N, C-alpha and C positions, 0 to 999 in steps of 0.2 A: 438347412433343412432340407430333406430328401423328399421327393415326391414319390408316393406310393406307386408301387409296380401296376397295380390293376388301373389306376386312373391314367397312368402313361400310356398303358396299352389301348384304353379306350379312346384316348384322345389321338394316339399316333394312327389308330385304325380308321378314326373318324376321318382325320385330315387326309389319309390315303384314299379313303372313298372320296371325299369330296374333289380331291385333285383328279382322281380318274375319271369322275362324272363330268369335270369341267372339260377335260381334254377330249372325252368321246363326244359330248355334246357342243363343244366350240372349235376345237382346233381340227380334230379329225374329219369333222364334216367338210373341211376345204381339202382333204386328202382323199375323198374317196376314191375307191378303185371298184370298177364294176357297179357303180352306184351303191356301194355298200361301204360302211366303215367297221373298223374294228369295235367289239364288244369288250372294254376292258373291265366293266363290272362283272361279267361272266368270268373271266380270266381271275380277278380278283378273288371273286366267291370260291371258284375252284381250288385255287392256290391255298387259301386259309382253310377250306375243309380238309383237304389232305394233310396239311402242315399241322393244324391243331385239333382235328377231330370234327365228329359229326355236330356238337352242339355249338361250337364256336362257327362252324361252316354254315351251319343254320341261322344262327344270330346274325353273321356278316351277310349272308344272301337275302335273309328278311328285310335288312337294313338298305342293301343296295336296291332291292326289288320295289321297295316302298318309295326310296328317292325317284325311281322311274315312274312309278304310279303317280306319285304327287305331279309331276311335270309332262308325261306323256300318256298316262293310262287311261283306256276307253272304260275300262271294268276295273274299279278301285279295288286293290287287292290282288289282282292276277299276276301283275309282275312280282310282287312280294312272295307269293306262294310258288311260282315257278322258281325263282331265286333259292328260295329257302330250300326246296326240294333239292336243288342241285347241290348247294352247299353242304346239305346233310349226305346225300348220295356219295359225295367226293370224300366225307368223312370216313368211310368205310376203309378208304385206302392208307388211311394215316401208318398202320404198320408196316406198309411197303415203301414207306417214303424214306428216300435217303437225298441229303440235301445236294449233292453234288451229281446226281443222276437227273438229267434234265428230260429223258425220255417219258417217263410217267407223267410227270407234271405237264407237258405239251400234250400227251396223248389224252389225259383226262380234261383238259382244256377244249381240245377240238371234240370230244364227245359230248361234253358239257354244252358245248355251242350248238351242236347238232340238235341235242335234246331242248335245249331253249327255242331254236328255231321251230321244231315241229310243235311245241306247246303252244307259241306265239300263233302258228298257223291255225292250231285247232282253237284258241280262244278268240282270235281276232279275224280270221277269214272264213273258216269252216261254219263258223256259228253264223254267219251271213250268206251261207250257201255258196261260198266261192270254193269249188272242188278242184281246181286245177293244181294239185299238188306238184306235179312234175314241174311245171314251171317255176314255181316258188322254190323247188328244192334247188333248180340251176341257178335261178336269177337272184336268190337272196340266200338260202341257207348255205350252200357250198362256198360262195365267193366271201360271205362273212366268216365263215370258220377259217378259210385259209388267210385271210387278212388278221383276224384274231389270233391265230396261231403265231403269224410273223412277229407282231407286236408282243404277243406273251413272252416270246423268247426274251426280249429285253426287261419287261415288266417284272418276270421270274425272279431275276436276280435281285432287283431292288427290294421286292416282297421278301425275299429270303434272308437277305442282309437285315432287314428292318426286323422280321422275326427271330433271328439269332441274337441280335442286340437287346430285344425286349426279354427274351428268354435270358440272357446273361445278368439282366437289371433284376428279373423276378429271383433267379438263385441268388444272386449277392444279397438280396432283401431277405430271403429265407434264412441266410447262414447269419446274418446280423440279429433276427428275431429269436434264433436259437442261442 
């Protein structure tokens, strides 16, 4: 009995999100550089956005953001909204995506992390009248972007191979149905 490709995709992505969340919140906090860790969930959201399109990018982004909201959110739904928008925006680049070219994915991850950093600044700090944006950019946004970019280089190949495997399963299932 063969597992339906949609269920396989959902379970695989759910497990990948869970593993990235656990790595981000338990392992990488012990390997912080400049007092920040990489944002694996932003990288994952960005990757699936431009690999699979706006809709899946938004759904995966919403799921990642909701997970962050449940554990760390001050304003419930803020992270879900930020991640969802980032996934959706990355989906616009789907037509430019070529699996073996890593420049675009890494560029989009870095831009996504900067957008995320500014959005968090607006929601969490500017709302509390903390207006030292220069300090926040130098001490949080840029170091996190660099660290996320370095880790994303390795994560990209895992996500890319998983996506290829899932697409192959889906195509095979489509041929069997016809």
